[in-house]
Backbone as a ProteinNet text record, in pm:
[ID]
protein_1_A
[PRIMARY]
MALTDTLDNFEIFRWNNYSEPRTYNGMSLRINQQPYLDIVLTDKCNRHCGFCIADLLDKKEDCDLKVFESQIEYAIKEFGVQEVLIVGGEPTIAKNLFSILNLLDFYREEGRIKKICITTNGDRLKKGDFLPNLTNYVTHINLSLMCNDLEKQTKIAGADRSLTQTNLERIHTWCRDNIHLRINNNIFRDNHDSLEKVMAFYNQVKDVSNSVKFSPLLRVDNFSVVNKTTEFVRNNILTPDEYETLFKQIEQHYVDFPIVRNPLTFGFVEYSMICMENPVLP
[TERTIARY]
1536.1	1489.7	1337.3	1277.5	1131.1	1072.6	958.6	894.4	861.8	803.1	763.8	885.7	993.2	1115.8	1170.3	1164.8	1216.4	1137.3	1005.9	922.2	949.4	962.3	984.2	1117.1	1214.3	1347.7	1358.2	1285.4	1317.7	1202.8	1081.5	971.5	863.2	818.6	694.9	582.5	520.8	427.5	317.4	194.9	84.6	-34.1	-91.8	-221.7	-325.4	-439	-544.4	-623.4	-575.6	-638.7	-688.4	-815.6	-864.9	-914.2	-899.5	-955	-1100.2	-1166.9	-1303.2	-1303.3	-1411.7	-1417.1	-1396.6	-1324.8	-1304.6	-1342.2	-1382.9	-1424.2	-1309.8	-1281.4	-1176.8	-1226.6	-1233.3	-1283.7	-1419.7	-1504	-1638.2	-1649.4	-1536.5	-1536.9	-1516.3	-1583.1	-1565.2	-1455.5	-1348	-1231.6	-1206	-1166.1	-1119.6	-971	-891.2	-746.1	-687.2	-586.1	-516.1	-464.7	-468.8	-424.9	-275.1	-199.4	-56.6	-28.8	-73.7	-62.4	79.1	112.5	233.6	194.9	280.8	250.1	337.7	275.6	346.5	356	475.9	495.5	549.4	467	509.7	568.9	700.8	767.4	759.5	758.1	755.3	708.1	648.7	615.5	726.7	827.3	937.4	1037.4	1106.9	1208.2	1319.7	1439.7	1553.9	1576.2	1478.9	1480.8	1348.7	1344.7	1221.5	1202	1181.7	1164.6	1037.8	1049	941.4	809.7	813.1	690.8	635.1	696.3	661	531.3	435.7	307.9	320.7	432	450.6	458.9	505.5	514.3	377.2	272.8	138.2	80.8	149.2	102	145	51.1	83.8	150.6	109.8	160.7	244.9	370.2	461.3	463.9	434.7	423.1	533.8	574.8	659.6	573.7	615.4	535.8	537.6	426.6	415.8	456.9	570.6	629.2	535	470.1	382.7	264	207.5	95	140.2	254.2	303	338.1	396.1	430.9	308.5	198	77.3	15.5	20.6	-37.2	43.4	174.9	260.3	235.4	228.2	202.5	68.1	-33.7	-167.1	-163.7	-96.7	-91.7	-22.8	82.7	157	77.5	20.4	-47.8	-185.4	-259.6	-397.5	-412.7	-325.8	-339.7	-228.5	-131.8	-26.5	71.1	89.3	184.9	325.4	393.6	529.8	629	577.7	663.1	628.2	731.2	712.1	788.5	722.5	784.9	786.6	905.3	922.9	942.4	855	856.1	841.4	835.6	814.2	726.7	753	873.3	1001.1	1102.8	1231.5	1253.3	1235.1	1237.1	1370.8	1481.2	1611.1	1634.4	1551.3	1567.9	1469.9	1386.2	1289.2	1360.6	1327.5	1395.8	1368.8	1258.3	1223	1256.9	1338.6	1368.1	1425	1531.1	1597.2	1518.2	1433.7	1343.2	1244.8	1190.8	1100	1175.1	1295.6	1374.1	1406.9	1436.8	1462.5	1339.3	1222.3	1098.6	1075.6	1094	1075.7	1178	1298.8	1402.8	1365.3	1297.7	1249.1	1153.6	1061.3	966.2	1035.5	1140.2	1213.2	1289.1	1346.5	1416	1318.6	1193.8	1091.4	1040.7	1078.4	1034.1	903.6	849.1	720.4	736.5	847.6	875.7	984.1	959.3	1056.5	1128.7	1058.7	1117.8	1098.3	1206	1200.2	1264.6	1183.6	1229.4	1216.3	1313.6	1307.2	1326.1	1244.4	1256.6	1317.8	1430.5	1507	1567.9	1594.6	1665.8	1816.7	1864.9	2005.3	2099.4	2049	2138.6	2217.2	2150.6	2217.2	2296.6	2286.8	2359.2	2498.8	2530.5	2652.9	2779.4	2765	2886	2859.5	2967.8	2956.3	2908.8	2854.3	2813.4	2666	2594.1	2450.5	2416.7	2481.6	2451.9	2486.2	2606.1	2634	2533.6	2491.2	2390.7	2257.1	2217.2	2089.8	2088.1	2199	2202.6	2201.4	2211.1	2193	2047.1	1956.2	1813.1	1735.1	1763.3	1676.6	1720.7	1625.2	1655	1651.9	1583.1	1568.6	1583.9	1653.1	1661.3	1614.9	1515.1	1470.7	1530.7	1617.4	1692	1636.2	1584.6	1526.4	1637.2	1649.1	1749.7	1688.3	1676.3	1608.6	1698.8	1827.1	1918.8	2062.2	2157.5	2298.5	2365.6	2289.1	2339.5	2328.7	2442.6	2442.4	2368.9	2386.9	2320.8	2169.2	2124	1980.6	1921.4	1992.4	1943.5	1930.6	2027.9	2022	1903.4	1876.7	1762.9	1631.3	1620.7	1498.7	1477.4	1585.7	1575.8	1567.4	1599.5	1592.9	1703.8	1810.4	1923.5	2043.4	2162.8	2286.6	2325.9	2245	2272.4	2272.9	2311.2	2301	2394.8	2347.3	2430.2	2524.6	2650.6	2747.2	2763.3	2831.5	2856.8	2938.9	3029.5	3108.6	3019.1	2922.3	2825.8	2749.6	2703.2	2627.3	2711.4	2835.1	2922.9	2944.7	2959.2	2977.9	2852	2736.9	2611.6	2593.1	2620.3	2606.6	2701.9	2822.1	2918.8	2866.8	2805.6	2750	2629.2	2554.3	2429.4	2449.1	2559.7	2575.9	2540.3	2586.1	2571.7	2435.1	2375.2	2256.1	2133.1	2148.3	2037.8	2011.9	1884.3	1846.2	1837	1913.6	1915.7	1842.8	1732.7	1656.6	1664.8	1677.6	1675.9	1538.9	1474	1344	1364.4	1302.1	1316.5	1180.6	1158	1034.7	1062.5	974.8	985.2	896.1	954.8	877.7	951.8	900.5	959.6	1108.8	1189.8	1334	1402.5	1331.2	1395.2	1356.9	1440.7	1420.2	1285.5	1252	1123	1130.4	1235.7	1246.8	1314.4	1297.6	1360	1511.6	1569.6	1714.9	1763.4	1691.2	1730.7	1710.1	1601.4	1576.2	1688.8	1726.4	1828.5	1967.1	1992.9	2120.7	2133.9	2026	2028.4	2044.6	1969.7	1978.7	2120.8	2184.6	2320.1	2419.4	2389.5	2476.8	2467.9	2349.4	2328.7	2313.4	2306.1	2274.6	2380.2	2505.4	2611.3	2622.9	2548.2	2552.7	2413.9	2329.6	2195.9	2147.5	2042.5	1981.9	1864.1	1800.4	1687.6	1665.4	1594.9	1564.3	1416.3	1346.8	1203.2	1176.1	1109.1	1068.5	918.3	877.5	736.3	695	567.1	517.2	507.1	498	466.5	324.4	301.5	168	92.8	-24.4	-105.2	-150.1	-141.9	-175.3	-304.9	-368.6	-487.3	-595.5	-610.9	-715.7	-673.1	-547.2	-497.8	-497.2	-464.7	-449.1	-449.9	-472.7	-459.1	-340.1	-248.8	-139.9	-26.9	19.5	144.1	231.6	362.8	465.2	460.1	419.4	416.3	315.3	195.8	93.5	139.6	201.8	249.7	358.9	452.9	561.8	505.3	412.9	356.6	280.7	198.3	120.7	211.4	325.6	415.8	504.5	523.6	624.3	572.2	452.9	399.9	370.6	396.5	360.5	212.2	158	18.7	9.8	-107.7	-121.7	-78.1	-109.1	-69.2	82.3	147.2	293.2	359	308.6	362.9	340.8	221.8	190.1	280.7	301.4	388.2	530.5	581.3	718	734	639.3	649.6	642.2	559.4	553.4	684.9	749.4	879.6	982.5	978.8	1071.2	1042.2	914.3	876.1	917.7	902.1	941.2	1092	1163	1309	1354.3	1275.6	1306.5	1205.2	1183.7	1078.5	1101.3	1223.9	1253.7	1236	1195.3	1181.3	1033.9	995.5	855.1	821.3	698.6	653.5	528.3	524.6	409	356.8	228.1	167.8	50.4	54.1	-52.4	-124.5	-242.8	-313.5	-372.6	-365.1	-430.6	-331.8	-203	-105.9	-143.2	-155.9	-195.6	-335.1	-402.6	-535	-537	-423.2	-427.8	-299.9	-196.3	-71.8	-46.1	-27.7	3.1	150.6	215.5	348.3	364.7	458.7	485.1	626.3	650.4	781	836.5	959.8	1028.4	1126.1	1103.7	1180.1	1301.7	1418.3	1542	1645.5	1767.2	1867.8	1890.1	1896.4	1903.3	1791.2	1671.1	1550.7	1533.9	1472	1421.8	1272.7	1220	1079.6	1011.1	950.5	883	743.8
6332.3	6418	6416.6	6532.5	6541.3	6493.4	6426.5	6373.4	6484.8	6595	6703.1	6767	6781.3	6836.9	6745.9	6616	6520.1	6525.9	6527.5	6533.9	6661	6772.4	6900.4	6902.2	6829.7	6833.4	6753.9	6641.5	6557.4	6527.1	6568.5	6517.5	6621.6	6635.9	6709	6611.3	6629.8	6530	6602.5	6585.6	6657.5	6565.3	6571.2	6511.2	6595.8	6537	6609.9	6694.7	6815.4	6910.2	7027.1	7020.5	7110.5	7242.8	7346.9	7477.3	7482.2	7594.2	7612.6	7616.1	7570.8	7569.2	7708.1	7710.3	7834	7810.3	7915.9	7904.7	7944.7	7858.4	7885.6	7837.8	7929.6	7896.7	7828.1	7877.8	7823.9	7695.1	7643.9	7519.3	7548.7	7472.5	7483.3	7386.5	7438.9	7358.2	7364.9	7250.4	7247.6	7219.4	7315.6	7308	7275.4	7190.7	7160.3	7289.3	7299.1	7421.1	7444.1	7339.5	7353.9	7289.5	7352.2	7289.6	7297.9	7201.6	7215.5	7200.9	7249.6	7258	7162.4	7071.8	6987.3	7063.3	7070.5	7131.5	7024.5	6982.9	6883.7	6959	6961.5	7041.1	6977	6845	6775.2	6632.2	6574.4	6431.9	6349.3	6415.7	6346.8	6293.7	6186.6	6129	6070.4	6066.3	6007.9	5862.2	5805	5662.4	5598.7	5466.9	5393	5283.8	5324.2	5228.6	5146.4	5017.4	4925.9	4951.7	5014.1	5031.4	5172.9	5264	5406.5	5436	5498.3	5528.7	5640.9	5717.4	5823.1	5765.3	5640.5	5577.5	5544	5556.4	5529.3	5649	5763.5	5883.8	5881.9	5904.4	5906	6036.5	6146.5	6277.8	6334.7	6367.6	6420	6572.1	6636.7	6782	6844.7	6965.5	7050.2	7161.7	7215.2	7319.9	7447.6	7518.8	7651.3	7752.3	7816.3	7900.6	8012	8076.8	8188.9	8141.8	8028.3	7973.4	7932.5	7864.8	7817.9	7933.6	8040.6	8156.7	8213	8227.1	8283.8	8187.7	8056.6	7959.3	7948.4	7954.2	7950.2	8072.6	8187.9	8311.3	8303	8251.3	8239.3	8145	8030.3	7931.9	7988.9	8066.7	8123.4	8235.3	8324.4	8440.4	8406.8	8319.2	8293.1	8176	8075.9	7957	7942.4	8032.2	8028.5	7913.5	7864.5	7756.2	7800.3	7718.7	7748.2	7639.8	7529.6	7418.1	7374.1	7349.9	7314.9	7186.9	7095.5	6971.9	6972.1	6966.1	6969.1	6826.7	6784.6	6646.6	6642.2	6521.4	6500.9	6377.2	6298.3	6286.3	6303.2	6349.6	6378.8	6530.1	6600.1	6746.6	6808.8	6734.1	6794.5	6810.6	6745.3	6763.4	6866.8	6925.1	7025.5	7155.4	7214.5	7335.1	7454.6	7452.6	7566.5	7545.8	7443.5	7413.4	7533.9	7592.7	7699.7	7830.4	7846.3	7962.2	7950.8	7831.2	7808.3	7822.7	7768	7777.7	7922.8	8003.1	8145.8	8213.8	8178.7	8236.7	8194.7	8066.3	8017.5	8079.4	8101.5	8162.9	8305.4	8374.4	8509.4	8505.5	8409.4	8398	8350.5	8268.3	8224.1	8340.8	8427	8545.3	8636.4	8637.9	8718.5	8652	8525.5	8453.3	8380.3	8375.7	8308.7	8158.7	8118.1	7977.6	7930.3	7815	7760.7	7637.9	7557.7	7434.7	7424.8	7389.9	7361.4	7224.8	7126.5	6988.4	6943.3	6866.1	6810.7	6659.6	6586.2	6440.5	6406.5	6335.2	6311.9	6172.5	6121.2	5994	6010.8	6134.9	6161.2	6158.2	6126.5	6117.7	6245.9	6360.2	6487.8	6540.5	6471.5	6515.5	6456.1	6366.5	6288.2	6361	6462.9	6526.3	6671.2	6744	6882.2	6975.3	7089.6	7193.6	7187.1	7086.3	7084.7	7076.3	6984.3	6968.2	7093.3	7151.8	7276.2	7387	7398.4	7499.6	7470.2	7341.8	7304	7332.7	7305	7322.1	7468.5	7559.7	7701.5	7734	7644.5	7674.9	7583.2	7452.8	7358.3	7338.4	7297.2	7263.4	7112.5	7038.9	6894.4	6830.9	6717.5	6637	6496.1	6448.2	6309.2	6234.9	6140.2	6070.4	5929.3	5899.2	5767.3	5667.2	5565.3	5461.2	5328.3	5237.9	5112.1	5009.7	5007.6	4913.3	4954.1	4892.2	4921.5	4820.5	4725.8	4630	4696	4728.5	4805.8	4734.7	4605	4530.4	4532.1	4510.2	4509.6	4649.4	4750.9	4887.8	4929.6	4889.6	4921	4852.6	4728.3	4655.9	4721.7	4765.7	4830.5	4962.8	5040.8	5175.9	5179.1	5069.4	5065.7	5142.9	5172.9	5247.5	5227.5	5239.9	5222	5354	5396.9	5524.8	5509.2	5395	5366.6	5453.6	5492.8	5565.7	5468.3	5505.3	5424.9	5482.1	5407.5	5456.8	5585.1	5595.1	5717.7	5835.7	5814.4	5919.1	5964.1	5866.2	5898	5978	5939.7	6011.3	6155.1	6175.5	6312.4	6395.3	6336.6	6408.1	6443	6346	6369.1	6478.1	6482.9	6585.5	6724.4	6740.4	6870.7	6907.3	6805.6	6830.7	6838.4	6789.5	6756.1	6868.4	6987.6	7095.4	7162.6	7176.9	7261.2	7193.9	7074.6	7013.1	6873.1	6843.3	6710.4	6618.4	6509.8	6413.9	6287.2	6257.3	6136.1	6042.2	5914.3	5813.7	5747.8	5748.8	5684	5548.2	5447.5	5312.5	5244.3	5165.3	5087.8	4940.6	4878.6	4736.3	4658	4558.1	4467.7	4335.8	4241.1	4107.9	4116.5	4052.9	4044.6	4181.1	4278.4	4406.9	4449.1	4409	4443	4392.2	4270.3	4214.1	4129.8	4150.5	4086.1	4183.4	4159.9	4246.5	4248	4133.7	4126.1	4212.1	4208.1	4286.2	4435.1	4471	4611.5	4667.4	4595.5	4645.3	4645.4	4550.5	4549.7	4674.5	4709.3	4830.8	4954.4	4958.7	5072.6	5090.1	4981.4	4990.1	5038.5	5012.4	5058.7	5209.4	5266.1	5406.2	5500.7	5450.5	5536.2	5643	5615.4	5713.3	5819.8	5802.6	5902.7	5960.5	5957.7	6014.9	6051.8	6132.3	6169	6080	6021.8	5933.6	5844.7	5734	5638.2	5604.8	5611	5582.5	5461.2	5361.8	5242.9	5249.8	5231.3	5239.7	5118.1	5082.9	4978	5030.2	4939.1	4980.5	5034.7	5131.4	5184.9	5095.7	5049.9	4967.6	5051.2	4995.2	5070.5	5023.7	4922.8	4865.3	4969.2	5063.6	5163.2	5284.8	5289.1	5403.7	5377.1	5257	5231.1	5080.4	5044.9	4904.9	4889.9	4986.4	4994.8	4898.8	4827.8	4755.9	4719.6	4747.7	4687.1	4734.1	4858.9	4907	4828.4	4812.6	4735.7	4592	4534.6	4396.5	4383.8	4479.1	4474.9	4479.4	4573.9	4588.8	4463.2	4410.6	4291.4	4172.1	4163.6	4050.6	4067	4190.6	4213.3	4274.5	4327.2	4388.5	4282.1	4314.4	4225.1	4241.3	4144.5	4156.2	4253.9	4311.2	4399.7	4333.3	4205.3	4134.6	4120	4096.3	4083.8	4217	4327.4	4458.3	4487.5	4459.5	4486.7	4406.7	4281.6	4196.8	4249.9	4287	4337	4468.7	4561	4690.2	4673.3	4579.1	4554.1	4497.5	4413.1	4360.4	4472.1	4566.7	4680	4764.5	4789.6	4869.5	4800.8	4670.3	4596.4	4594	4601.1	4606.3	4735.4	4842.8	4971.3	5002.6	4907.3	4917.8	5034.4	5081.8	5189.2	5328.4	5335.3	5464	5493.5	5622	5655.8	5625.3	5581.9	5543.7	5622.9	5675	5748.8	5678.2	5647.9	5585.6	5670.6	5709.7	5793.6	5715.9	5663.3	5581.9	5663.2	5797.5	5880.8	5955.7	5920.5	5987.5	5969.4	6079.4	6079.9	6022.3	5981.6	5925.6	5777.2	5720.1	5578.5	5502.7	5567.1	5499.2	5518.6	5409.2	5418.8	5388	5466.2	5428.8	5472.6	5414.6	5454.7	5509.2	5593.7	5654.3	5616.4	5571	5542.9	5656.4	5731.9	5853.5	5821.4	5846.9	5819.5	5916.8	5909.8	6004.9	5998	5877.9	5858.7	5763.6	5814.5	5731.2	5641.3	5528.2	5440.7	5465.6	5485.5	5518.9	5411.9	5309.7	5209.6	5253.4
13106.6	12997.2	12993.2	12996	12997.5	12865.7	12872	12752	12653.3	12701.4	12610.3	12545.2	12621.1	12563.6	12455.2	12480.7	12383.6	12254.5	12264.9	12145.3	12067.7	12137.3	12071.3	11997.6	12050.2	11992	11863.1	11852.4	11737.8	11644.6	11675.5	11593.4	11574.1	11450.7	11427.7	11459.9	11572.2	11625.1	11699.9	11659.4	11721.1	11744.6	11863.5	11884.3	11811.8	11780.6	11710.6	11809.6	11833.7	11924.8	11841.4	11797	11694.2	11751.6	11671	11702.6	11655	11678.3	11629.9	11476.6	11412.9	11265.6	11205.6	11090.4	11016.2	10870.5	10802.8	10662.7	10571.3	10474.2	10375.3	10239.6	10141.6	10007.5	10013.1	10103.7	10115.2	10193.6	10243.4	10319.9	10467.6	10551.2	10695.3	10738.6	10795.2	10830.9	10980.8	11036.6	11175	11172.1	11214.8	11205.9	11342.5	11342.3	11466.4	11529.1	11660.2	11727.6	11712.9	11681.6	11652.5	11516.5	11409	11276.4	11220.9	11136	11055.7	10909.3	10822.4	10679.7	10600.1	10524.9	10427.7	10295.8	10239.1	10108	10013.4	9916.9	9818.3	9700.2	9690.9	9587.3	9450	9445.7	9317.8	9339.4	9236	9237.4	9173.9	9120.1	9052.8	9154.2	9115.5	9202.6	9117.7	9174.4	9104.1	9143.8	9212.1	9243.7	9201.8	9214.2	9182.9	9287.8	9411.9	9520.3	9497.5	9519.9	9484	9552.6	9672.4	9750.7	9745	9672	9679.7	9605.2	9675.2	9611.6	9510	9513.6	9414.4	9273.7	9262.3	9130.6	9073.3	9154.1	9104.6	9029.1	9037.6	8969.7	8824.3	8734.9	8592.2	8550.9	8613.2	8575.8	8688.9	8658.2	8759	8752	8864.3	8867.8	8952.4	8915.4	8998.6	9055.1	9169.6	9232.6	9149.1	9153.6	9092.7	9199.4	9180	9284.4	9328.4	9234.3	9269.6	9353.3	9315.3	9390.9	9530.4	9537.6	9666.8	9758.4	9705.1	9786.8	9858.4	9784.4	9844.1	9944.3	9915.3	10006.2	10135.6	10124.6	10243.1	10330.2	10266.2	10340.1	10412.5	10344.2	10404.4	10524	10509.9	10618.4	10741.5	10719.5	10831.7	10899.4	10818.6	10875.5	10931.6	10863.5	10903.7	11000.4	10989.7	11072.5	11175.9	11174.3	11275	11259.8	11137.3	11112.9	11152	11230.7	11273.3	11232.5	11177.6	11138.4	10997.1	10917.3	10776.6	10746.2	10674.4	10628.8	10476.8	10418.1	10273.1	10222.6	10129.7	10082.5	9930.7	9875.7	9734.2	9716	9609.3	9529.4	9609.4	9539.4	9601.1	9595.3	9707.9	9705.5	9667.3	9685.3	9653.7	9503.8	9420.1	9275.9	9220.2	9306.8	9262.1	9228.2	9115.3	9070	9159.9	9232.7	9317	9464.3	9496.7	9636.4	9710	9657.2	9731.2	9726.4	9627.4	9628.1	9744.3	9764.7	9876.9	10008.7	10016.7	10139.7	10173.7	10073	10096.8	10155.3	10102.1	10153.5	10298.4	10328.8	10465	10559.6	10509.1	10591.6	10630.5	10540.8	10571.3	10690.8	10688.8	10799.4	10927.2	10911.4	11030.8	11093.9	11009.8	11061.3	11135.8	11092.3	11159.5	11287.7	11309.3	11427.8	11410.8	11288.9	11266.5	11242.1	11182.1	11157	11252.5	11316.6	11411.1	11356.6	11277.2	11226	11075.2	11005.8	10862.4	10843.1	10804.7	10792.8	10647.8	10599.8	10465.2	10472.6	10397.1	10387.4	10252.7	10254.4	10132.1	10130.6	10009.8	9998.7	10012.9	10014	10043.2	9925.2	9804.6	9689.4	9665.5	9675.4	9646.7	9765.7	9878.6	9997.4	10003.8	9911.3	9924.3	9879.2	9795.9	9743.7	9705.5	9681.9	9637.8	9748.2	9706	9800	9836.6	9786.8	9809.8	9958.3	10030.1	10172.6	10253.1	10237.5	10310.5	10280	10154.1	10119.2	10186.1	10186.1	10245.8	10395.5	10462.9	10607.5	10649.6	10555.5	10587.9	10617.8	10577.4	10585.5	10678.8	10674.8	10745.1	10889.7	10972.9	11111.8	11134	11045.5	11057.7	10919.6	10913.3	10791.3	10824.1	10748.7	10757.2	10638.7	10666.8	10562.3	10545.2	10426.5	10400.5	10368	10450.2	10429.8	10470	10375.3	10402.6	10470.6	10436.3	10499.4	10468.3	10538.5	10515.3	10424.3	10374.1	10275.9	10139	10077.7	9953.7	9841.2	9830.4	9723.4	9742	9865.1	9892.3	9877.1	9927.9	9916.7	9770.6	9689.3	9547.3	9480.9	9518.7	9462.6	9502.5	9626.4	9674.3	9603.8	9588.9	9534.5	9383.4	9317	9171.5	9104.3	9178.8	9122	9211.9	9154.7	9231.3	9295.8	9394.1	9459.7	9612.1	9659.1	9801	9883.2	10000.6	10095.1	10164.4	10176.7	10250.7	10390.5	10476	10611.3	10606.8	10510	10494	10459.2	10369.1	10335.8	10460	10538.4	10658.5	10757.3	10772.4	10865.3	10820.2	10689.8	10638.9	10660.8	10630.8	10650.6	10798.6	10884.5	11028.4	11076.6	11021.5	11061	11030.3	10913.2	10875.9	10962.1	11004.2	11077	11228.7	11278.1	11418.7	11515.7	11488.1	11585.4	11584.2	11466.5	11455.9	11398.5	11341.9	11267.4	11319.6	11340.8	11385.4	11263.8	11265.8	11156.1	11199.2	11129.6	11157.3	11038.8	11065.5	10960.1	10958.9	10842.8	10822.8	10759.1	10817	10765	10759.4	10655.3	10643.9	10670.2	10745.9	10776.7	10679.9	10614.1	10528.7	10518.3	10443.4	10435.7	10402.9	10485.2	10466.4	10482.6	10535.7	10565.3	10707.3	10802.7	10943.3	10994.6	10956.3	10994.3	11121.4	11201.2	11331.9	11427.2	11555.8	11655.7	11638.8	11612.3	11598.3	11481.1	11369.9	11252.4	11276.3	11343.6	11374.7	11460.1	11565.1	11655.8	11590.9	11501.2	11430.7	11344.4	11273.1	11190.4	11278.4	11386.8	11477.6	11530.5	11567.8	11621.4	11516.5	11389.1	11281.3	11259.8	11280.7	11243.4	11362.1	11484.2	11599	11623.8	11589.6	11615.9	11507.5	11397.2	11289.9	11265.2	11367.8	11357	11496.2	11500.9	11628.3	11664	11562.3	11587.2	11466.6	11490.7	11384.9	11395.3	11283.9	11282	11194.2	11251	11177.3	11152.6	11028.3	10991.4	10910	10914.8	10825.8	10682.9	10588.4	10451.7	10447.6	10360.8	10340.7	10242.6	10283.7	10193.6	10073.9	9954.9	9833.8	9769.6	9826.9	9763.4	9737.3	9829.3	9816.7	9735.6	9694.7	9619.4	9469.2	9429.8	9287.1	9262.3	9138.6	9099.1	9004.5	9011.3	8914.8	8948.3	8856.2	8832.2	8950.2	8933.5	9017.6	9162.9	9188.5	9326.3	9408	9354.3	9422.9	9443.5	9343	9353.5	9458.4	9460.9	9559.3	9700.9	9725	9859.1	9899.7	9811.4	9845.1	9876.2	9808.7	9828.2	9951	9997.9	10101	10231	10233	10353.3	10459	10584.5	10694.3	10724.6	10792.1	10833.8	10951.1	10976.7	11093	11223.2	11240.2	11362	11370.8	11256.7	11257	11292	11234.4	11270.3	11418.4	11466.6	11606.4	11699.4	11667.7	11749.6	11751.2	11634.1	11624.6	11700.1	11682.6	11750.9	11902.3	11948.8	12092.7	12143.5	12064.9	12104	12117.3	12023.8	12030.3	12153.6	12178.9	12294.9	12424.5	12431.5	12550.8	12569.2	12457.1	12465.1	12532.7	12516	12578.6	12688.6	12774.4	12874.7	12970	12987.1	13081.6	13020.7	12894.2	12827.4	12798.5	12801.7	12771.8	12626.8	12605.5	12471.6	12436.8	12315.2	12267.1	12143.7	12141.7	12023.5	11978.7	11853	11797.8	11688	11714.3	11613.5	11499.9	11505.7	11405.8	11317.6	11324.1	11239.6	11092.6	11019	10878.6	10857.5	10966.2	10951.7	10920.5	10876.3	10839.5	10871.1	10919.9	10954.5	11102.5	11173.1	11315.3	11335.9	11420.6	11464.4	11608.5	11678.2	11815.4	11823.5	11922.8	11939.8	12076.6	12079.2	12204.3	12228	12333.8	12358.8	12445.5	12390.2	12461.1	12406.9	12458.3	12415.6	12264.7	12211.9	12067	12030.5	12003.2	12005	11884.1	11910	11805.6	11797.3	11677.9	11662.1	11578.7	11641.1	11560.9	11523
[MASK]
++++++++++++++++++++++++++++++++++++++++++++++++++++++++++++++++++++++++++++++++++++++++++++++++++++++++++++++++++++++++++++++++++++++++++++++++++++++++++++++++++++++++++++++++++++++++++++++++++++++++++++++++++++++++++++++++++++++++++++++++++++++++++++++++++++++++++++++++++++++++++

């Protein structure tokens, strides 16, 4: 399997290859030659994960549909955006989710949009018609799952809404033919903080997903001095050397597979990707 084909299939991933500067609202901007658009639909969430920086926000906002419509149109027409990532908060609880998806679907029907990805905790995907309706629009789903231990997952999420293996199998069944399902996982103290634990989790979920991404916790010291989130991260984050050692162990475990490491992702979070038929992404 070619490396470029693999990347195109499962990941919105771009090196920083900038175009010539352009002026927008009086500002000179250098845009990636293959840009993608993040759409933050809401800052609200139906969970309270101990490490989430969204909890540092005092005011929770929902998107203004009219404003977002014009901004999306501008990004597509003026900057050539072909890939969209829908995030939050928790985007599945945003009141304007399907209005935005309908708009993006219009551009996809025109051939301007190729990928529509949503990152979700999966709570609303577990039952009813929500998942079938969602899969009419998206091409990729990033599912946040910290562990398969229900008690631990509930403690991390601050609510008894943990995904079970049955939930994962149902979600995977709906996604299997047309939608790439990725599981996002964060590594921290007592949560997949060794090679053995990482691989055990991977072996549990590899048959009900297309890829698994392991990431470090995001340091919050420079974002806020607020309460429990900052305390949780400080108490549970690994040191840079510990993360580096663990990621190298994972990479060495898959020594026969190509590895991509981008030190400039988001400007402050580094992760590497191991490209394989069902990839692990540390």
